[in-house]
Backbone atoms as SQL, in Angstrom:
CREATE TABLE atoms (id INTEGER PRIMARY KEY, chain TEXT, resi INTEGER, resn TEXT, atom TEXT, x REAL, y REAL, z REAL);
INSERT INTO atoms VALUES
  (1, 'A', 1, 'UNK', 'N', 114.986, 50.905, -37.621),
  (2, 'A', 1, 'UNK', 'CA', 115.047, 51.161, -39.044),
  (3, 'A', 1, 'UNK', 'C', 114.397, 52.511, -39.341),
  (4, 'A', 2, 'UNK', 'N', 114.999, 53.240, -40.257),
  (5, 'A', 2, 'UNK', 'CA', 114.448, 54.501, -40.735),
  (6, 'A', 2, 'UNK', 'C', 114.346, 54.414, -42.254),
  (7, 'A', 3, 'UNK', 'N', 113.288, 55.001, -42.805),
  (8, 'A', 3, 'UNK', 'CA', 113.076, 54.935, -44.244),
  (9, 'A', 3, 'UNK', 'C', 112.566, 56.282, -44.740),
  (10, 'A', 4, 'UNK', 'N', 113.122, 56.753, -45.855),
  (11, 'A', 4, 'UNK', 'CA', 112.684, 58.003, -46.470),
  (12, 'A', 4, 'UNK', 'C', 113.116, 57.972, -47.924),
  (13, 'A', 5, 'UNK', 'N', 112.961, 59.067, -48.639),
  (14, 'A', 5, 'UNK', 'CA', 113.313, 59.123, -50.053),
  (15, 'A', 5, 'UNK', 'C', 113.940, 60.460, -50.405),
  (16, 'A', 6, 'UNK', 'N', 114.984, 60.408, -51.213),
  (17, 'A', 6, 'UNK', 'CA', 115.599, 61.622, -51.736),
  (18, 'A', 6, 'UNK', 'C', 114.838, 62.149, -52.942),
  (19, 'A', 7, 'UNK', 'N', 113.962, 61.323, -53.525),
  (20, 'A', 7, 'UNK', 'CA', 113.297, 61.665, -54.778),
  (21, 'A', 7, 'UNK', 'C', 111.861, 62.154, -54.607),
  (22, 'A', 8, 'UNK', 'N', 111.314, 62.120, -53.405),
  (23, 'A', 8, 'UNK', 'CA', 109.931, 62.525, -53.181),
  (24, 'A', 8, 'UNK', 'C', 109.866, 63.897, -52.517),
  (25, 'A', 9, 'UNK', 'N', 108.755, 64.591, -52.743),
  (26, 'A', 9, 'UNK', 'CA', 108.491, 65.897, -52.121),
  (27, 'A', 9, 'UNK', 'C', 109.609, 66.910, -52.383),
  (28, 'A', 10, 'UNK', 'N', 110.029, 66.999, -53.626),
  (29, 'A', 10, 'UNK', 'CA', 111.097, 67.917, -54.019),
  (30, 'A', 10, 'UNK', 'C', 110.559, 69.350, -54.029),
  (31, 'A', 11, 'UNK', 'N', 111.276, 70.253, -53.367),
  (32, 'A', 11, 'UNK', 'CA', 110.924, 71.671, -53.344),
  (33, 'A', 11, 'UNK', 'C', 112.156, 72.459, -53.790),
  (34, 'A', 12, 'UNK', 'N', 111.968, 73.296, -54.829),
  (35, 'A', 12, 'UNK', 'CA', 113.050, 74.158, -55.305),
  (36, 'A', 12, 'UNK', 'C', 112.945, 75.511, -54.615),
  (37, 'A', 13, 'UNK', 'N', 114.067, 76.047, -54.191),
  (38, 'A', 13, 'UNK', 'CA', 114.098, 77.397, -53.636),
  (39, 'A', 13, 'UNK', 'C', 114.198, 78.408, -54.768),
  (40, 'A', 14, 'UNK', 'N', 113.338, 79.394, -54.778),
  (41, 'A', 14, 'UNK', 'CA', 113.357, 80.394, -55.851),
  (42, 'A', 14, 'UNK', 'C', 114.575, 81.305, -55.771),
  (43, 'A', 15, 'UNK', 'N', 115.029, 81.625, -54.567),
  (44, 'A', 15, 'UNK', 'CA', 116.137, 82.554, -54.414),
  (45, 'A', 15, 'UNK', 'C', 117.444, 81.873, -54.053),
  (46, 'A', 16, 'UNK', 'N', 117.422, 80.563, -53.879),
  (47, 'A', 16, 'UNK', 'CA', 118.648, 79.863, -53.516),
  (48, 'A', 16, 'UNK', 'C', 118.412, 78.374, -53.384),
  (49, 'A', 17, 'UNK', 'N', 119.483, 77.697, -53.111),
  (50, 'A', 17, 'UNK', 'CA', 119.484, 76.256, -52.932),
  (51, 'A', 17, 'UNK', 'C', 118.574, 75.881, -51.760),
  (52, 'A', 18, 'UNK', 'N', 117.939, 74.724, -51.852),
  (53, 'A', 18, 'UNK', 'CA', 117.034, 74.254, -50.791),
  (54, 'A', 18, 'UNK', 'C', 117.625, 72.984, -50.182),
  (55, 'A', 19, 'UNK', 'N', 117.725, 72.949, -48.846),
  (56, 'A', 19, 'UNK', 'CA', 118.263, 71.768, -48.161),
  (57, 'A', 19, 'UNK', 'C', 117.241, 71.206, -47.186),
  (58, 'A', 20, 'UNK', 'N', 117.320, 69.897, -46.981),
  (59, 'A', 20, 'UNK', 'CA', 116.498, 69.238, -45.969),
  (60, 'A', 20, 'UNK', 'C', 117.246, 67.995, -45.479),
  (61, 'A', 21, 'UNK', 'N', 117.202, 67.768, -44.179),
  (62, 'A', 21, 'UNK', 'CA', 117.784, 66.550, -43.615),
  (63, 'A', 21, 'UNK', 'C', 116.802, 65.418, -43.898),
  (64, 'A', 22, 'UNK', 'N', 117.258, 64.399, -44.602),
  (65, 'A', 22, 'UNK', 'CA', 116.410, 63.253, -44.930),
  (66, 'A', 22, 'UNK', 'C', 116.472, 62.213, -43.819),
  (67, 'A', 23, 'UNK', 'N', 117.674, 61.912, -43.347),
  (68, 'A', 23, 'UNK', 'CA', 117.859, 60.920, -42.277),
  (69, 'A', 23, 'UNK', 'C', 119.018, 61.304, -41.381),
  (70, 'A', 24, 'UNK', 'N', 118.901, 60.949, -40.127),
  (71, 'A', 24, 'UNK', 'CA', 120.040, 60.988, -39.209),
  (72, 'A', 24, 'UNK', 'C', 120.209, 59.589, -38.670),
  (73, 'A', 25, 'UNK', 'N', 121.442, 59.105, -38.717),
  (74, 'A', 25, 'UNK', 'CA', 121.747, 57.776, -38.190),
  (75, 'A', 25, 'UNK', 'C', 122.704, 57.927, -37.016),
  (76, 'A', 26, 'UNK', 'N', 123.155, 56.825, -36.495),
  (77, 'A', 26, 'UNK', 'CA', 124.104, 56.869, -35.385),
  (78, 'A', 26, 'UNK', 'C', 125.484, 57.346, -35.831),
  (79, 'A', 27, 'UNK', 'N', 125.733, 57.375, -37.150),
  (80, 'A', 27, 'UNK', 'CA', 127.058, 57.757, -37.644),
  (81, 'A', 27, 'UNK', 'C', 127.045, 58.861, -38.701),
  (82, 'A', 28, 'UNK', 'N', 125.860, 59.218, -39.240),
  (83, 'A', 28, 'UNK', 'CA', 125.847, 60.228, -40.302),
  (84, 'A', 28, 'UNK', 'C', 124.555, 61.036, -40.316),
  (85, 'A', 29, 'UNK', 'N', 124.610, 62.118, -41.104),
  (86, 'A', 29, 'UNK', 'CA', 123.436, 62.935, -41.409),
  (87, 'A', 29, 'UNK', 'C', 123.351, 62.969, -42.929),
  (88, 'A', 30, 'UNK', 'N', 122.196, 62.583, -43.457),
  (89, 'A', 30, 'UNK', 'CA', 121.988, 62.541, -44.903),
  (90, 'A', 30, 'UNK', 'C', 121.112, 63.723, -45.298),
  (91, 'A', 31, 'UNK', 'N', 121.639, 64.580, -46.153),
  (92, 'A', 31, 'UNK', 'CA', 120.973, 65.836, -46.509),
  (93, 'A', 31, 'UNK', 'C', 120.709, 65.865, -48.008),
  (94, 'A', 32, 'UNK', 'N', 119.497, 66.283, -48.383),
  (95, 'A', 32, 'UNK', 'CA', 119.172, 66.510, -49.795),
  (96, 'A', 32, 'UNK', 'C', 119.360, 67.990, -50.077),
  (97, 'A', 33, 'UNK', 'N', 120.103, 68.274, -51.145),
  (98, 'A', 33, 'UNK', 'CA', 120.297, 69.646, -51.604),
  (99, 'A', 33, 'UNK', 'C', 119.686, 69.732, -53.000),
  (100, 'A', 34, 'UNK', 'N', 118.732, 70.648, -53.168),
  (101, 'A', 34, 'UNK', 'CA', 118.036, 70.811, -54.442),
  (102, 'A', 34, 'UNK', 'C', 118.463, 72.141, -55.065),
  (103, 'A', 35, 'UNK', 'N', 118.956, 72.048, -56.303),
  (104, 'A', 35, 'UNK', 'CA', 119.412, 73.215, -57.053),
  (105, 'A', 35, 'UNK', 'C', 118.516, 73.422, -58.275),
  (106, 'A', 36, 'UNK', 'N', 118.219, 74.667, -58.570),
  (107, 'A', 36, 'UNK', 'CA', 117.694, 75.028, -59.879),
  (108, 'A', 36, 'UNK', 'C', 118.911, 75.398, -60.731),
  (109, 'A', 37, 'UNK', 'N', 118.783, 75.236, -62.027),
  (110, 'A', 37, 'UNK', 'CA', 119.878, 75.574, -62.932),
  (111, 'A', 37, 'UNK', 'C', 120.406, 76.976, -62.613),
  (112, 'A', 38, 'UNK', 'N', 121.734, 77.082, -62.487),
  (113, 'A', 38, 'UNK', 'CA', 122.387, 78.357, -62.243),
  (114, 'A', 38, 'UNK', 'C', 122.602, 78.700, -60.775),
  (115, 'A', 39, 'UNK', 'N', 121.978, 77.948, -59.861),
  (116, 'A', 39, 'UNK', 'CA', 122.179, 78.236, -58.434),
  (117, 'A', 39, 'UNK', 'C', 123.541, 77.717, -57.972),
  (118, 'A', 40, 'UNK', 'N', 124.062, 78.351, -56.922),
  (119, 'A', 40, 'UNK', 'CA', 125.402, 78.039, -56.437),
  (120, 'A', 40, 'UNK', 'C', 125.418, 77.847, -54.921),
  (121, 'A', 41, 'UNK', 'N', 126.431, 77.156, -54.487),
  (122, 'A', 41, 'UNK', 'CA', 126.874, 77.180, -53.093),
  (123, 'A', 41, 'UNK', 'C', 128.307, 77.694, -53.168),
  (124, 'A', 42, 'UNK', 'N', 128.517, 78.890, -52.641),
  (125, 'A', 42, 'UNK', 'CA', 129.829, 79.517, -52.704),
  (126, 'A', 42, 'UNK', 'C', 130.875, 78.681, -51.969),
  (127, 'A', 43, 'UNK', 'N', 132.133, 78.999, -52.240),
  (128, 'A', 43, 'UNK', 'CA', 133.229, 78.240, -51.636),
  (129, 'A', 43, 'UNK', 'C', 133.106, 78.214, -50.115),
  (130, 'A', 44, 'UNK', 'N', 133.298, 77.025, -49.566),
  (131, 'A', 44, 'UNK', 'CA', 133.210, 76.818, -48.120),
  (132, 'A', 44, 'UNK', 'C', 134.013, 75.573, -47.770),
  (133, 'A', 45, 'UNK', 'N', 134.104, 75.278, -46.479),
  (134, 'A', 45, 'UNK', 'CA', 134.818, 74.102, -45.980),
  (135, 'A', 45, 'UNK', 'C', 133.939, 73.381, -44.971),
  (136, 'A', 46, 'UNK', 'N', 134.152, 72.097, -44.844),
  (137, 'A', 46, 'UNK', 'CA', 133.476, 71.300, -43.817),
  (138, 'A', 46, 'UNK', 'C', 134.523, 70.898, -42.779),
  (139, 'A', 47, 'UNK', 'N', 134.147, 70.919, -41.527),
  (140, 'A', 47, 'UNK', 'CA', 135.071, 70.590, -40.451),
  (141, 'A', 47, 'UNK', 'C', 135.342, 69.104, -40.300),
  (142, 'A', 48, 'UNK', 'N', 134.593, 68.298, -41.062),
  (143, 'A', 48, 'UNK', 'CA', 134.738, 66.838, -41.029),
  (144, 'A', 48, 'UNK', 'C', 134.668, 66.334, -42.467),
  (145, 'A', 49, 'UNK', 'N', 135.137, 65.113, -42.745),
  (146, 'A', 49, 'UNK', 'CA', 135.014, 64.566, -44.106),
  (147, 'A', 49, 'UNK', 'C', 133.547, 64.508, -44.543),
  (148, 'A', 50, 'UNK', 'N', 133.333, 64.657, -45.858),
  (149, 'A', 50, 'UNK', 'CA', 131.981, 64.589, -46.434),
  (150, 'A', 50, 'UNK', 'C', 131.974, 63.678, -47.648),
  (151, 'A', 51, 'UNK', 'N', 130.773, 63.275, -48.047),
  (152, 'A', 51, 'UNK', 'CA', 130.547, 62.568, -49.304),
  (153, 'A', 51, 'UNK', 'C', 129.473, 63.345, -50.057),
  (154, 'A', 52, 'UNK', 'N', 129.689, 63.597, -51.340),
  (155, 'A', 52, 'UNK', 'CA', 128.728, 64.288, -52.193),
  (156, 'A', 52, 'UNK', 'C', 128.385, 63.352, -53.343),
  (157, 'A', 53, 'UNK', 'N', 127.078, 63.107, -53.536),
  (158, 'A', 53, 'UNK', 'CA', 126.592, 62.165, -54.545),
  (159, 'A', 53, 'UNK', 'C', 125.546, 62.880, -55.392),
  (160, 'A', 54, 'UNK', 'N', 125.742, 62.916, -56.694),
  (161, 'A', 54, 'UNK', 'CA', 124.800, 63.568, -57.600),
  (162, 'A', 54, 'UNK', 'C', 123.702, 62.561, -57.949),
  (163, 'A', 55, 'UNK', 'N', 122.498, 62.811, -57.453),
  (164, 'A', 55, 'UNK', 'CA', 121.376, 61.899, -57.703),
  (165, 'A', 55, 'UNK', 'C', 120.668, 62.227, -59.009),
  (166, 'A', 56, 'UNK', 'N', 120.661, 63.500, -59.369),
  (167, 'A', 56, 'UNK', 'CA', 119.991, 63.940, -60.594),
  (168, 'A', 56, 'UNK', 'C', 120.662, 65.213, -61.063),
  (169, 'A', 57, 'UNK', 'N', 120.815, 65.363, -62.364),
  (170, 'A', 57, 'UNK', 'CA', 121.327, 66.607, -62.909),
  (171, 'A', 57, 'UNK', 'C', 122.818, 66.615, -63.146),
  (172, 'A', 58, 'UNK', 'N', 123.372, 67.817, -63.109),
  (173, 'A', 58, 'UNK', 'CA', 124.779, 68.036, -63.431),
  (174, 'A', 58, 'UNK', 'C', 125.296, 69.213, -62.603),
  (175, 'A', 59, 'UNK', 'N', 126.413, 68.976, -61.937),
  (176, 'A', 59, 'UNK', 'CA', 127.018, 69.969, -61.040),
  (177, 'A', 59, 'UNK', 'C', 128.476, 70.193, -61.440),
  (178, 'A', 60, 'UNK', 'N', 128.882, 71.456, -61.471),
  (179, 'A', 60, 'UNK', 'CA', 130.302, 71.776, -61.565),
  (180, 'A', 60, 'UNK', 'C', 130.778, 71.898, -60.123),
  (181, 'A', 61, 'UNK', 'N', 131.641, 70.989, -59.713),
  (182, 'A', 61, 'UNK', 'CA', 132.080, 70.889, -58.331),
  (183, 'A', 61, 'UNK', 'C', 133.526, 71.357, -58.243),
  (184, 'A', 62, 'UNK', 'N', 133.718, 72.530, -57.650),
  (185, 'A', 62, 'UNK', 'CA', 135.060, 73.080, -57.513),
  (186, 'A', 62, 'UNK', 'C', 135.724, 72.579, -56.245),
  (187, 'A', 63, 'UNK', 'N', 136.951, 72.118, -56.378),
  (188, 'A', 63, 'UNK', 'CA', 137.746, 71.660, -55.233),
  (189, 'A', 63, 'UNK', 'C', 139.079, 72.386, -55.276),
  (190, 'A', 64, 'UNK', 'N', 139.294, 73.249, -54.290),
  (191, 'A', 64, 'UNK', 'CA', 140.512, 74.044, -54.217),
  (192, 'A', 64, 'UNK', 'C', 140.773, 74.759, -55.538),
  (193, 'A', 65, 'UNK', 'N', 139.709, 75.302, -56.141),
  (194, 'A', 65, 'UNK', 'CA', 139.829, 76.074, -57.365),
  (195, 'A', 65, 'UNK', 'C', 139.810, 75.275, -58.657),
  (196, 'A', 66, 'UNK', 'N', 139.841, 73.947, -58.588),
  (197, 'A', 66, 'UNK', 'CA', 139.800, 73.101, -59.778),
  (198, 'A', 66, 'UNK', 'C', 138.365, 72.638, -59.998),
  (199, 'A', 67, 'UNK', 'N', 137.820, 72.903, -61.206),
  (200, 'A', 67, 'UNK', 'CA', 136.433, 72.545, -61.519),
  (201, 'A', 67, 'UNK', 'C', 136.355, 71.091, -61.984),
  (202, 'A', 68, 'UNK', 'N', 135.424, 70.352, -61.382),
  (203, 'A', 68, 'UNK', 'CA', 135.192, 68.948, -61.725),
  (204, 'A', 68, 'UNK', 'C', 133.762, 68.794, -62.205),
  (205, 'A', 69, 'UNK', 'N', 133.589, 68.167, -63.372),
  (206, 'A', 69, 'UNK', 'CA', 132.259, 67.894, -63.896),
  (207, 'A', 69, 'UNK', 'C', 131.697, 66.664, -63.194),
  (208, 'A', 70, 'UNK', 'N', 130.528, 66.821, -62.576),
  (209, 'A', 70, 'UNK', 'CA', 129.881, 65.698, -61.895),
  (210, 'A', 70, 'UNK', 'C', 128.454, 65.573, -62.415),
  (211, 'A', 71, 'UNK', 'N', 128.192, 64.468, -63.085),
  (212, 'A', 71, 'UNK', 'CA', 126.878, 64.204, -63.638),
  (213, 'A', 71, 'UNK', 'C', 126.163, 63.149, -62.804),
  (214, 'A', 72, 'UNK', 'N', 124.905, 62.919, -63.123),
  (215, 'A', 72, 'UNK', 'CA', 124.073, 61.972, -62.386),
  (216, 'A', 72, 'UNK', 'C', 124.828, 60.672, -62.105),
  (217, 'A', 73, 'UNK', 'N', 124.829, 60.268, -60.844),
  (218, 'A', 73, 'UNK', 'CA', 125.503, 59.044, -60.428),
  (219, 'A', 73, 'UNK', 'C', 126.904, 59.260, -59.880),
  (220, 'A', 74, 'UNK', 'N', 127.513, 60.407, -60.171),
  (221, 'A', 74, 'UNK', 'CA', 128.880, 60.677, -59.703),
  (222, 'A', 74, 'UNK', 'C', 128.892, 60.857, -58.188),
  (223, 'A', 75, 'UNK', 'N', 130.000, 60.448, -57.582),
  (224, 'A', 75, 'UNK', 'CA', 130.164, 60.561, -56.138),
  (225, 'A', 75, 'UNK', 'C', 131.604, 60.979, -55.856),
  (226, 'A', 76, 'UNK', 'N', 131.786, 61.798, -54.817),
  (227, 'A', 76, 'UNK', 'CA', 133.121, 62.287, -54.467),
  (228, 'A', 76, 'UNK', 'C', 133.217, 62.388, -52.942),
  (229, 'A', 77, 'UNK', 'N', 134.397, 62.147, -52.429),
  (230, 'A', 77, 'UNK', 'CA', 134.643, 62.337, -51.006),
  (231, 'A', 77, 'UNK', 'C', 135.654, 63.470, -50.840),
  (232, 'A', 78, 'UNK', 'N', 135.500, 64.200, -49.744),
  (233, 'A', 78, 'UNK', 'CA', 136.463, 65.244, -49.411),
  (234, 'A', 78, 'UNK', 'C', 136.858, 65.100, -47.952),
  (235, 'A', 79, 'UNK', 'N', 138.122, 65.303, -47.681),
  (236, 'A', 79, 'UNK', 'CA', 138.585, 65.349, -46.298),
  (237, 'A', 79, 'UNK', 'C', 138.120, 66.657, -45.665),
  (238, 'A', 80, 'UNK', 'N', 138.278, 66.770, -44.386),
  (239, 'A', 80, 'UNK', 'CA', 137.888, 67.996, -43.690),
  (240, 'A', 80, 'UNK', 'C', 138.732, 69.176, -44.160),
  (241, 'A', 81, 'UNK', 'N', 138.118, 70.356, -44.093),
  (242, 'A', 81, 'UNK', 'CA', 138.778, 71.634, -44.366),
  (243, 'A', 81, 'UNK', 'C', 139.301, 71.803, -45.787),
  (244, 'A', 82, 'UNK', 'N', 138.672, 71.138, -46.759),
  (245, 'A', 82, 'UNK', 'CA', 139.029, 71.304, -48.168),
  (246, 'A', 82, 'UNK', 'C', 138.041, 72.301, -48.789),
  (247, 'A', 83, 'UNK', 'N', 138.535, 73.433, -49.317),
  (248, 'A', 83, 'UNK', 'CA', 137.630, 74.408, -49.922),
  (249, 'A', 83, 'UNK', 'C', 136.935, 73.820, -51.159),
  (250, 'A', 84, 'UNK', 'N', 135.618, 74.018, -51.232),
  (251, 'A', 84, 'UNK', 'CA', 134.858, 73.517, -52.372),
  (252, 'A', 84, 'UNK', 'C', 133.636, 74.398, -52.615),
  (253, 'A', 85, 'UNK', 'N', 133.124, 74.342, -53.849),
  (254, 'A', 85, 'UNK', 'CA', 131.932, 75.094, -54.234),
  (255, 'A', 85, 'UNK', 'C', 131.149, 74.267, -55.235),
  (256, 'A', 86, 'UNK', 'N', 129.860, 74.606, -55.401),
  (257, 'A', 86, 'UNK', 'CA', 129.000, 73.881, -56.324),
  (258, 'A', 86, 'UNK', 'C', 128.238, 74.862, -57.197),
  (259, 'A', 87, 'UNK', 'N', 128.118, 74.526, -58.489),
  (260, 'A', 87, 'UNK', 'CA', 127.343, 75.306, -59.446),
  (261, 'A', 87, 'UNK', 'C', 126.472, 74.341, -60.241),
  (262, 'A', 88, 'UNK', 'N', 125.162, 74.582, -60.225),
  (263, 'A', 88, 'UNK', 'CA', 124.228, 73.693, -60.928),
  (264, 'A', 88, 'UNK', 'C', 124.162, 74.051, -62.407),
  (265, 'A', 89, 'UNK', 'N', 124.590, 73.136, -63.239),
  (266, 'A', 89, 'UNK', 'CA', 124.527, 73.346, -64.684),
  (267, 'A', 89, 'UNK', 'C', 123.129, 73.039, -65.220),
  (268, 'A', 90, 'UNK', 'N', 122.338, 72.352, -64.416),
  (269, 'A', 90, 'UNK', 'CA', 120.930, 72.093, -64.710),
  (270, 'A', 90, 'UNK', 'C', 120.237, 71.813, -63.383),
  (271, 'A', 91, 'UNK', 'N', 118.912, 71.729, -63.390),
  (272, 'A', 91, 'UNK', 'CA', 118.214, 71.370, -62.149),
  (273, 'A', 91, 'UNK', 'C', 118.825, 70.088, -61.615),
  (274, 'A', 92, 'UNK', 'N', 119.152, 70.056, -60.325),
  (275, 'A', 92, 'UNK', 'CA', 119.903, 68.927, -59.770),
  (276, 'A', 92, 'UNK', 'C', 119.464, 68.597, -58.354),
  (277, 'A', 93, 'UNK', 'N', 119.672, 67.330, -57.992),
  (278, 'A', 93, 'UNK', 'CA', 119.465, 66.855, -56.622),
  (279, 'A', 93, 'UNK', 'C', 120.770, 66.218, -56.167),
  (280, 'A', 94, 'UNK', 'N', 121.258, 66.676, -55.017),
  (281, 'A', 94, 'UNK', 'CA', 122.537, 66.217, -54.483),
  (282, 'A', 94, 'UNK', 'C', 122.311, 65.617, -53.101),
  (283, 'A', 95, 'UNK', 'N', 122.947, 64.489, -52.863),
  (284, 'A', 95, 'UNK', 'CA', 122.960, 63.873, -51.534),
  (285, 'A', 95, 'UNK', 'C', 124.277, 64.247, -50.869),
  (286, 'A', 96, 'UNK', 'N', 124.179, 64.852, -49.699),
  (287, 'A', 96, 'UNK', 'CA', 125.357, 65.209, -48.902),
  (288, 'A', 96, 'UNK', 'C', 125.348, 64.354, -47.650),
  (289, 'A', 97, 'UNK', 'N', 126.427, 63.631, -47.437),
  (290, 'A', 97, 'UNK', 'CA', 126.581, 62.839, -46.225),
  (291, 'A', 97, 'UNK', 'C', 127.574, 63.544, -45.313),
  (292, 'A', 98, 'UNK', 'N', 127.075, 63.904, -44.131),
  (293, 'A', 98, 'UNK', 'CA', 127.903, 64.545, -43.115),
  (294, 'A', 98, 'UNK', 'C', 128.214, 63.570, -42.002),
  (295, 'A', 99, 'UNK', 'N', 129.327, 63.774, -41.357),
  (296, 'A', 99, 'UNK', 'CA', 129.634, 63.067, -40.128),
  (297, 'A', 99, 'UNK', 'C', 128.593, 63.422, -39.071),
  (298, 'A', 100, 'UNK', 'N', 128.281, 62.496, -38.213),
  (299, 'A', 100, 'UNK', 'CA', 127.364, 62.761, -37.108),
  (300, 'A', 100, 'UNK', 'C', 127.866, 63.940, -36.262),
  (301, 'A', 101, 'UNK', 'N', 129.178, 64.148, -36.245),
  (302, 'A', 101, 'UNK', 'CA', 129.770, 65.225, -35.448),
  (303, 'A', 101, 'UNK', 'C', 129.618, 66.603, -36.095),
  (304, 'A', 102, 'UNK', 'N', 129.322, 66.623, -37.392),
  (305, 'A', 102, 'UNK', 'CA', 129.171, 67.889, -38.107),
  (306, 'A', 102, 'UNK', 'C', 127.820, 68.508, -37.781),
  (307, 'A', 103, 'UNK', 'N', 127.668, 69.792, -38.102),
  (308, 'A', 103, 'UNK', 'CA', 126.478, 70.546, -37.750),
  (309, 'A', 103, 'UNK', 'C', 125.691, 70.918, -39.003),
  (310, 'A', 104, 'UNK', 'N', 124.435, 70.533, -39.065),
  (311, 'A', 104, 'UNK', 'CA', 123.578, 70.845, -40.202),
  (312, 'A', 104, 'UNK', 'C', 123.398, 72.361, -40.354),
  (313, 'A', 105, 'UNK', 'N', 123.400, 73.090, -39.267),
  (314, 'A', 105, 'UNK', 'CA', 123.266, 74.547, -39.329),
  (315, 'A', 105, 'UNK', 'C', 124.401, 75.178, -40.136),
  (316, 'A', 106, 'UNK', 'N', 125.575, 74.550, -40.127),
  (317, 'A', 106, 'UNK', 'CA', 126.703, 75.045, -40.913),
  (318, 'A', 106, 'UNK', 'C', 126.347, 75.011, -42.396),
  (319, 'A', 107, 'UNK', 'N', 125.702, 73.942, -42.839),
  (320, 'A', 107, 'UNK', 'CA', 125.303, 73.814, -44.244),
  (321, 'A', 107, 'UNK', 'C', 124.279, 74.897, -44.589),
  (322, 'A', 108, 'UNK', 'N', 123.314, 75.105, -43.719),
  (323, 'A', 108, 'UNK', 'CA', 122.293, 76.125, -43.971),
  (324, 'A', 108, 'UNK', 'C', 122.909, 77.514, -44.047),
  (325, 'A', 109, 'UNK', 'N', 123.938, 77.777, -43.242),
  (326, 'A', 109, 'UNK', 'CA', 124.615, 79.079, -43.301),
  (327, 'A', 109, 'UNK', 'C', 125.297, 79.259, -44.656),
  (328, 'A', 110, 'UNK', 'N', 125.919, 78.205, -45.175),
  (329, 'A', 110, 'UNK', 'CA', 126.532, 78.286, -46.510),
  (330, 'A', 110, 'UNK', 'C', 125.464, 78.614, -47.548),
  (331, 'A', 111, 'UNK', 'N', 124.304, 77.960, -47.450),
  (332, 'A', 111, 'UNK', 'CA', 123.196, 78.222, -48.380),
  (333, 'A', 111, 'UNK', 'C', 122.761, 79.684, -48.291),
  (334, 'A', 112, 'UNK', 'N', 122.569, 80.171, -47.085),
  (335, 'A', 112, 'UNK', 'CA', 122.138, 81.564, -46.889),
  (336, 'A', 112, 'UNK', 'C', 123.181, 82.544, -47.443),
  (337, 'A', 113, 'UNK', 'N', 124.458, 82.262, -47.204),
  (338, 'A', 113, 'UNK', 'CA', 125.528, 83.133, -47.684),
  (339, 'A', 113, 'UNK', 'C', 125.682, 83.104, -49.201),
  (340, 'A', 114, 'UNK', 'N', 125.124, 82.058, -49.839),
  (341, 'A', 114, 'UNK', 'CA', 125.262, 81.881, -51.288),
  (342, 'A', 114, 'UNK', 'C', 124.094, 82.431, -52.082),
  (343, 'A', 115, 'UNK', 'N', 123.044, 82.893, -51.426),
  (344, 'A', 115, 'UNK', 'CA', 121.852, 83.372, -52.134),
  (345, 'A', 115, 'UNK', 'C', 122.226, 84.520, -53.061),
  (346, 'A', 116, 'UNK', 'N', 121.636, 84.455, -54.245),
  (347, 'A', 116, 'UNK', 'CA', 121.942, 85.448, -55.280),
  (348, 'A', 116, 'UNK', 'C', 120.995, 86.597, -55.250);
């Protein structure tokens, strides 16, 4: 058994989105993404299906150029290789579920490439 929290020890990145791996299981990697209002993750793709869950706040979630409003509690799945981007309309906490086969470093590279 593994236990942790998405709501504790929150750290905001001053120059960009902040990510941390909360849990790794035999089938997934659970990542917390913390946004300050106005921060973005530029358009990118994941090589495996993902799940994005808004735990707090409000995110404009672009999928193939179409903007989707996602507020606290909203959840969305994407197949692999679907272009998407995120824009924080307010301070937000996002849960990203990756396939165990996906690479966390890929997510960090997207964050680094998105710094304003």
